[in-house]
C-alpha positions as CSV (number, residue, x, y, z in Angstrom):
1,M,7.1,0.3,-5.2
2,S,3.7,-0.3,-6.8
3,E,5.5,-1.8,-9.9
4,R,7.0,-4.5,-7.7
5,P,4.4,-5.5,-5.1
6,D,6.3,-8.8,-4.6
7,L,9.0,-6.8,-2.8
8,E,6.8,-4.6,-0.7
9,L,6.5,-4.9,3.0
10,G,3.0,-5.2,4.4
11,A,1.9,-2.9,7.3
12,A,2.7,-5.6,9.9
13,E,6.1,-6.4,8.3
14,R,7.0,-2.6,8.3
15,A,6.1,-2.3,11.9
16,A,8.0,-5.4,12.9
17,F,11.1,-4.3,10.9
18,L,11.1,-0.7,12.3
19,G,10.6,-1.9,15.8
20,E,13.4,-4.5,15.6
21,V,15.9,-2.4,13.8
22,L,15.4,0.8,15.8
23,E,15.4,-1.1,19.1
24,G,18.8,-2.4,18.1
25,G,20.1,1.2,17.7
26,A,20.6,1.2,14.0
27,P,21.4,4.7,12.6
28,V,18.7,6.4,10.6
29,A,19.6,8.6,7.7
30,Y,17.7,11.8,6.8
31,S,17.9,14.4,4.2
32,I,16.4,17.9,4.3
33,A,16.9,21.1,2.3
34,G,19.5,23.3,4.0
35,R,19.2,27.1,4.2
36,D,21.1,27.4,0.9
37,G,18.7,25.0,-0.9
38,Y,21.2,22.2,-1.1
39,P,20.5,18.9,0.6
40,L,21.7,18.4,4.1
41,V,22.2,14.8,5.1
42,G,22.8,13.4,8.5
43,L,22.2,10.5,11.0
44,V,19.7,10.6,13.9
45,D,18.7,8.2,16.6
46,A,15.1,7.1,16.2
47,T,12.3,5.1,17.8
48,F,9.1,3.7,16.4
49,V,6.1,4.8,18.5
50,D,2.4,4.6,17.7
51,G,3.0,4.4,13.9
52,V,5.5,7.3,13.6
53,L,9.2,7.6,13.6
54,V,10.4,9.8,16.5
55,L,13.7,11.4,15.6
56,D,16.3,12.6,18.1
57,G,19.3,14.5,16.7
58,E,21.2,17.7,17.1
59,E,19.9,19.3,13.8
60,P,16.7,21.2,14.3
61,L,14.3,19.2,12.1
62,D,10.8,20.5,13.2
63,G,8.8,21.7,10.3
64,K,11.3,20.5,7.7
65,D,10.3,18.5,4.7
66,A,12.4,15.5,5.0
67,C,13.2,12.1,3.6
68,V,14.1,9.5,6.2
69,I,15.7,6.1,5.4
70,V,15.8,3.1,7.8
71,E,17.6,0.2,6.2
72,R,19.4,-3.0,7.1
73,G,21.5,-5.4,5.0
74,A,24.5,-5.4,2.8
75,T,23.6,-7.5,-0.2
76,Y,20.5,-7.9,-2.4
77,D,19.8,-11.1,-0.5
78,D,19.1,-9.3,2.7
79,I,18.5,-5.6,2.2
80,T,15.3,-4.3,3.7
81,A,14.4,-0.7,3.9
82,V,11.7,1.8,4.7
83,I,11.9,5.2,3.1
84,A,9.5,7.9,4.4
85,R,8.9,11.4,3.1
86,G,7.0,14.2,4.9
87,V,7.1,17.1,7.2
88,I,8.6,16.5,10.6
89,R,6.3,17.8,13.4
90,G,8.0,18.1,16.8
91,R,10.3,15.1,16.5
92,A,7.7,12.9,14.7
93,M,8.0,11.7,11.1
94,P,4.7,10.4,9.9
95,L,4.7,7.3,7.8
96,D,1.9,8.4,5.4
97,D,4.1,8.7,2.3
98,L,6.5,5.8,2.2
99,M,8.1,3.1,0.2
100,S,9.3,-0.2,1.7
101,F,10.9,-3.2,0.3
102,A,12.7,-6.4,1.1
103,F,14.9,-7.9,-1.6
104,A,15.1,-11.1,0.4
105,K,11.5,-11.8,-0.8
106,L,12.9,-12.5,-4.2
107,G,14.3,-15.8,-2.9
108,R,10.9,-16.8,-1.5
109,R,9.0,-17.3,-4.7
110,P,6.5,-20.2,-4.8
């Protein structure tokens, strides 16, 4: 979201958001390419440990290139999200390539 830095979450905000949301048991959506090349979408349980998302689901995800979305909110006043892309290793999704935003920041302009 480099074109809208006013909406981005800083590193501390991302960590606080992920820890809070995942501790509350919010579902985490993921998308990977299926065997036929079409997207496969599902929900997994996740935790946030040492800067990575740890995914726990029935679908074998190890080694898959994936997009994982953690979000909360229902309206533009409160939607906050972290969208991460990368290769899942074991059950860990690194947060090296991600986008995060909080629309609630729009209401906090000076």
